[in-house]
N, C-alpha and C positions, 0 to 999 in steps of 0.2 A: 320369667316371673320375677317380680321385685319383692324384696323382703326388707321391711323396716324393723329395727330392733330397739327396745327400750334401754335407756341408760340413765344413770344418775349423775347430775352435774356435781363435780367435786372441786372445780376451780374455774374461774373466768379470767379472760385476758383480752387484749386487742392485738391484732396482727394485720399489718397492711391496711389499717383503717376499718377492719371488720371485727365484729364481736366474735370471739372464739371461746371455747371451753374445753375442759378435759372431762370426760365422762367415764364412769365405771360401768362396764357391761359384764356382769357376772365375773368380776375379778380382773378383767382386761381393761386397760386404760387406752382411750382413743381421743384424738383431738377432733373437735366438731365445730363447724361454723354455725353460730346461732344468731346471725344478723337478722334473720326473719322472725326471731322470737325475742323482741325487745324486753318483754316482761320476765324472761327466763332468768333464774338465779340459782346460786349454789343450794343444793338440796332438792331441786326440782328433778323430776323424771321427764325425759323427752324421748320422742320417737326419732330415730336416726336412720337416714338412708343416704348412702354414697357420701358420707362425711358432712351431711347437713342436717340440722335439727328441723323437724317438720311440725311438731306439735308438742305441747306440754300435756303430760298424763298425771293422773293421781297415782299415789303409791300403790293403791289397790289394783288399778288397771295395769300398771307395770308388773306387779307380782303375778297377776293372772296370766299375762302374756308370756312372761318368762317360764311359768309353770307349763304352759301349753307347748312352748319350744322344747322343754325338757321331756315331755311326754312324746313328742314327735321324734326326738333323738333316740329314746328307748325303742320306739316302734321301728325306726330305721335300723337300729342295731339288731333287733329281732329278725327282721327280714334278711339280714346279711348272714345270719347264723347258718352254718352248714347243716343239712338235714341228714339224719341217719338213714342208711339204705334199708328198705323193707326186707324182712326175713322170710 
C-alpha cells in the first residue's frame, strides 16, 4: 500500500537542476522534489510520496487529511492496548 502525506512548503531551492523544497509535515521537516509542480510556492500544501511532490492541495484538504491520519493513529493505538482478562 502506498501512502501520500500532505506537507506545507516552507522553503524552495534548486539542486542538481531540479526544483526542491523543504516541507513541514506535522512539525517534521523533509526535503521534497517539486520539479513536477512548477506552480508550487512557499505556503502551498502538497501531497508527498517517496520524496516527490505529487499535487497541490488547499489548506482545508490538507487539514482534513492530517486529521484523518491522527484518527487512524488513535485507532491503531487502541488496537494495540492490552486487554484485561475476564473474571
